[in-house]
C-alpha positions as CSV (number, residue, x, y, z in Angstrom):
1,M,-7.1,-2.3,9.0
2,K,-6.9,-1.7,12.7
3,A,-5.9,1.8,13.8
4,S,-2.6,2.2,15.5
5,Q,-2.6,2.5,19.3
6,S,0.8,4.2,19.3
7,S,1.1,7.9,18.9
8,D,3.6,9.5,16.4
9,V,5.8,10.5,19.3
10,Q,5.9,6.9,20.6
11,K,6.7,5.6,17.1
12,A,9.6,8.1,16.8
13,F,10.9,7.2,20.2
14,I,10.8,3.4,19.4
15,L,12.6,3.9,16.1
16,K,15.2,6.2,17.7
17,Q,16.0,3.4,20.2
18,G,16.6,1.1,17.3
19,R,18.8,3.5,15.6
20,D,20.8,4.0,18.8
21,G,21.8,0.3,18.7
22,G,19.2,-1.3,21.0
23,A,18.2,-4.9,20.3
24,V,15.1,-4.9,18.2
25,A,13.5,-7.9,20.0
26,E,14.0,-6.1,23.4
27,I,12.6,-2.8,22.1
28,C,9.5,-4.5,20.6
29,R,8.9,-6.5,23.8
30,K,9.0,-3.3,26.0
31,A,6.8,-1.4,23.5
32,G,4.3,-4.3,23.2
33,I,4.6,-4.5,19.4
34,S,5.7,-7.2,17.0
35,Q,9.0,-7.1,15.1
36,A,7.0,-7.0,11.9
37,T,5.3,-3.8,13.1
38,Y,8.7,-2.3,14.1
39,F,10.1,-3.0,10.6
40,N,7.0,-1.7,8.9
41,W,7.3,1.5,10.9
42,K,11.0,1.7,10.1
43,K,10.4,1.3,6.4
44,K,7.7,4.0,6.5
45,Y,8.8,6.5,9.1
46,D,12.5,6.1,9.7
47,G,14.2,9.5,10.0
48,L,11.0,11.5,10.3
49,L,10.0,13.7,13.2
50,P,6.5,13.3,14.8
51,T,5.2,16.4,13.0
52,E,6.5,15.0,9.7
53,M,4.7,11.7,10.4
54,R,1.4,13.5,11.0
55,R,1.9,15.4,7.7
56,L,2.6,12.2,5.9
57,K,-0.6,10.7,7.2
58,Q,-2.6,13.7,6.2
59,L,-1.2,13.6,2.7
60,E,-1.9,9.9,2.4
61,D,-5.5,10.4,3.5
62,E,-6.0,13.3,1.1
63,N,-4.5,11.2,-1.7
64,A,-6.9,8.3,-0.9
65,K,-9.9,10.7,-1.0
66,L,-8.9,12.2,-4.3
67,K,-8.4,8.7,-5.8
68,K,-11.8,7.7,-4.7
69,L,-13.3,10.9,-6.0
70,V,-11.7,10.4,-9.4
71,A,-12.8,6.8,-9.6
72,T,-16.4,7.6,-8.9
73,S,-16.7,10.8,-11.0
74,S,-14.9,9.6,-14.1
75,P,-17.3,7.8,-16.5
76,T,-14.5,6.3,-18.5
77,A,-12.7,4.8,-15.5
78,A,-15.6,2.5,-14.7
79,A,-16.5,1.5,-18.3
80,P,-14.3,-1.0,-20.1
81,R,-12.6,0.3,-23.2
82,A,-14.0,-0.8,-26.5
83,G,-10.7,-1.7,-28.1
84,S,-9.1,-3.5,-25.2
85,R,-6.6,-6.2,-25.9
86,R,-8.8,-8.9,-24.4
87,S,-11.6,-8.2,-26.8
88,L,-9.1,-8.3,-29.7
89,R,-7.6,-11.6,-28.5
90,K,-11.1,-13.1,-28.4
91,S,-12.0,-12.0,-31.9
92,R,-8.7,-13.4,-33.3
93,T,-9.2,-16.8,-31.8
94,R,-12.8,-16.9,-33.1
95,S,-11.7,-16.0,-36.6
96,R,-9.1,-18.8,-36.8
97,G,-11.8,-21.4,-36.6
98,C,-11.5,-24.9,-35.2
99,R,-8.2,-26.6,-35.2
100,R,-8.2,-30.3,-35.2
101,R,-5.5,-32.4,-33.7
102,W,-4.5,-35.4,-35.8
103,T,-3.4,-38.3,-33.7
């Protein structure tokens, strides 16, 4: 994913203009962003101050690192479970034998 070229302050200013009643198409044109980007920012950052945006990014980064750490360090996470549903389903279908269709 490409890194954002807009700072948190710029994002907050753009979202504030939208809240104040400006036309979204005009705001996006002036800021040089797409409307999809504007609405993604609005969904994620609407109502946050720039400092809160930075804190949110830090928490998301920390969460991603912890998830990666857990995924790599846990031996049971990588290995498939012995009694999974898929293995049970396969064994049931094998035990039924061959079914013939009479036409």
